[in-house]
C-alpha angles and dihedrals in degrees: 000000000000091000090054090050092052093049102038105011093237134071140165137191142168120236141167121238132192115240123216089257089057097252123129123240133183121233135176117223118203116182134179132186118239121213134181126238092277090052096254113152111247109172146308127268113206125191116204115203125187105229097163094116093050093048091051091050091049090049092050091047091051092050090049090049091049092049092047090049091048092048091047092051092045092049095041091243118151122206123213137180123202113199102204096186092056094028092232128140119206125198134188121225094269091058091060090049090053088058094046095245138102126241092244092061093071140011098206114071092187091059089049089052093048093044094046097051117105108255091240092054101044098088092045090048092054091046091051091053093047092048091052091049091051089049094240092129143340120278101252112137149135128226142161127254124204112213122213089257089058097251117137121229129186117228129193115204128192125179145167124220118223117209135192126236092282092052095254114148109243104162142016120205117188150155132225132193138180114258097171094117092048090049091050091048090049091049089049090050090049090049090046090049089049091051090043090051091051090047091047090051089048092048090046089051090049090047090051090049090047090049090050089048090048091048089048089049092049091047090047091050091047091049090044090052090052093046092047093048093063097056090038089057085056094048093049094043095048092046089052090052091048093051090052091061130080105274135177115242089257093051090045089054092049093049093048089049090053091050092048090048090052090052091049091050092052090048090051092049092049092049093050091048092049093047091048091052092049093049091048090047087236097121109107121198119222124226108218134152113244143162112250095200090052091048092051093044091050092047093049091048092049094051095039093090092054091047093046090054088065096039092251129142117227118205137182127194133177120196114237092243092065113095114244095219119052139171121228141076106318092179093059092041089052089048092056093046093045090053094048095043091044090053091047092053091045094053098038119088099182140359124039148313115218130191121199134182119200136173118252102168127008116204130177094254103015143020140208111233129193120212122194130190111196125185138178093225137123097296128218127274112249093237091056099051094080093063097037095103096047116114117264088011127143130174089254140339093266091059092072092046094049103035106016124218137138100252088234100093099084093041090053093044092051093050091046090053090051091048087054092055099264144086140234137226145152140223119198144159118204111252093010104074137258139260117208116192137183138173129218133181113230134176123243114256119249090228094060093102093044096055113088113241116251094250090057095064131094108004096209091069097058113109093001115144111233131192117210115198116187134128090216111087095202092051090051090050092052093050091045094051092047097047093043087056089055091055097258127136106234125191121191131216129169103221150014101271091051089048093056091044091052092047093053093043090052089054090053090050089051089236102104126187108254094195137016130200108209128189114225100216111058130140117258102000112031128204096267091054090052090049093050091049092051093044091051095055114075091203090065096040093106092060109099114219127213118188126209114202132186120251113280098029105113133172132160126259093260091057092055092046092052090055093051101256123142094198144352136211138181123248130272086050120198114239093235090051092050090047091053093044093052092045091049093046090055095046128081099217122177091351093301112167122224092254096051113113119245109183114201123247088247089057094054093095133123098308100039124057089323115192117245113285100194096183098043111133093020092106090207116176110226129181117203118202110195129134097191111087095210093051090045092054091050094051095043091047093051092046091051091051089050090056097256134123123213139187115222130216130179105227146010094266090059089048091056093046092049098050092048088074108017123065100224119182098215142002125219101204128195112210102215112056135138124255092017124010126219097261093051091046090050092050089051091051092049092049105107090213095056119104098240117128095233124028091183095054110145110252121193115194120221110203141153089216111084099165116130091249091055091050089050090052090053093050092044091055090054103263117148102212143343138227118204122235132271083057114238117210092220095049093046091048091052093048092048091048089055098048108027112096116249092005115148105165120170099240139149118231114252124211112246119222113257125219092250091064092064099092113130121234120228093231099056112178123231096225132005106198095172092049090053092050091048091053090051091044093246096307099151094175092057090044090054092049091050093047094048091049091048095050092047097044105038100071089057090047090053090050090052089052091052090052092050091051092049090052091048093241101157096175094047092046092052091049092048093049087050090054092051089048091054094048091049090051091053091061093038092245094157101177093049090045091052093049093048090049091053091048090049090053091049092049092048089053091051096251099133091155088066091048091050092049090055097050093096089049089052091053091049094048091051092051091048090050091048092053091045090052092048093049094045094048092047090050090052092048093049094047 
């Protein structure tokens, strides 16, 4: 600084000084030499300026610039500055690298930019710059750069335009970076998406083709089922005729084999159809309200004959925590249980098969139930359990040869359980039996709160001490659980000697048993022996005895009375039947003494107080044509009670096919049926050129229409007589007695309803239980079967009607409404019958809009009828 002063007289410098507090500060020193007039040096004047703030700002700016430069280099971002006033473009080093050149190769960055642009992007690049200068839009663009080696790179450029006070653009500062990899990735994604789109379209096409194939398969299977049913009707019908003839033992064996083979074939067809529907996801589950105890009781009763044939005991128990009324698909639940119990019976040589229902999860509106089917059979090898639920699978090849079966039952049952929100499994030990289990999720029935709890009915059971005598532990458990739920005090023993010991001990304790349930078949001392011992001792005379017998053991009422029993029932006993038997045994009704025999309604079967069967022994061959399942059950039940057997078909076409090969004696013909109705079928039969065996075959029409004109139509078509629906047992008996050959039943003529009696009352009842019983001549068992069938079948029939209306099928809708009307009549549901009749009339006149408007009303009326039936039946049971 002094040298500068000496040479020029002025000097300046920037220095750091240490403050008193030890911190550093920047200052600027500016000095000048002072002389007098003669030029003699006098002194220096020095100006000290604090520049610490500026130096710190410069330092910060430099650091920021360094960081920005570092970030730009690290991110591959080039920075450029376009001076518009001097028309000069400045680049940093990274910009040159983005263009594949070095700074030494050229001095003019603008020329490099222009030369490097892809020819197709040059004009657009200039236009983008000019638009930014004009202020039309921001400079934010992409373009391609061609490197000297010919490779193409994609560049993204972003810039801001600086303007002077008058808004004139004076400078553009921007950044650029290479987006080639992103472009390539995007193009690869686009290509991948294109290929994916093509693949998706191909898969969709394949799916559509598969769906069409599945639909074709389902349609083929449905058609095959229909086509098979017609010849199978012939096979079953002809086999029935053959078995009615005098056959040698060898011929009898052959005929029974044919019948069994026909049944196996139908089972196979049904299994294949079910499995096909499940695979195609076409199997729809119904949501119906049903009684689980009733379902299990019915199932046990149905399979009891098969179990009895092998000397097995079949048992069903429901834990008290399980709701009685549930919502779900009872048909599919029954299908699973039937398959498991049927298998258990098939593979069990001795012992028992027991069903149990328990609660797993209890929700507010639904519950998860666990069902088990345990047997005492041969068991399953551990290495075979894993494949047990595979389709067409058996434990080994000899299983099919020895026991039969399709190998589909368990696979179908497992998938049904999964469709119902559950799962299925099995535990087994070879030689010690098996336990199959499955879970299903079911809704709680709406009638749960309306059904009286078991301990509320009847009152005379509450607190009563009960003795249960049975050598089967499971049977004792079932009876104990049931009677405990009714408020009784059960005590279990496993044989006769222990029973007598318990009876005498109870007397000593002054707490005698008022009633005892005794199994008939027990080792050592059987049930009859126990009854005789009790009956012979005056001290035990007040104990009422109820006997449980196995299926097939029959005696008359006098026999039971002589052995000291108040009543008797067949195992497996229904809970309602047991409830009534115990209540009756403890009641002195109409002066009945404790020893008087009261045989249960279930026991009143062929060998005990059997109702008159006026056509028994006639061996008449009857064909029933009825497409409605409820009506079909009514007719078949009445015919069975009359001592007749009938084959059933679903439409007129099947009638014609059947009587072309089988010599039936009489046809019961519904008028309204799909494919071919009753009138058309009758005209075909009467046609002398048709191929039927008998053109004069008696035909009795079954119709809900009893107007004179309807009767005239039946007679004009060639029918011989008619029976009005709902079918009355008395009227059907009279008509059969008139037209069956060699029939001489002792019957009283019954007045037929005339057309004039068809006026409708204003106060139509929902459900006439007594009227239904009167029509069925007091047959409560048949009435229950009809009601259960009606409640299960009608929701599906209503859905079919809705579908027909939606498709605009007037004829089909009229026929379906007619079917619902007939089913309603069978259960004496008068309001539902009237509504269905009005909808039938509207459909027949072509007014489907009216039918559609009344669909909600139809749903409501069915629900009202269902609740009325439930309440009425419960009232009857509790009476």
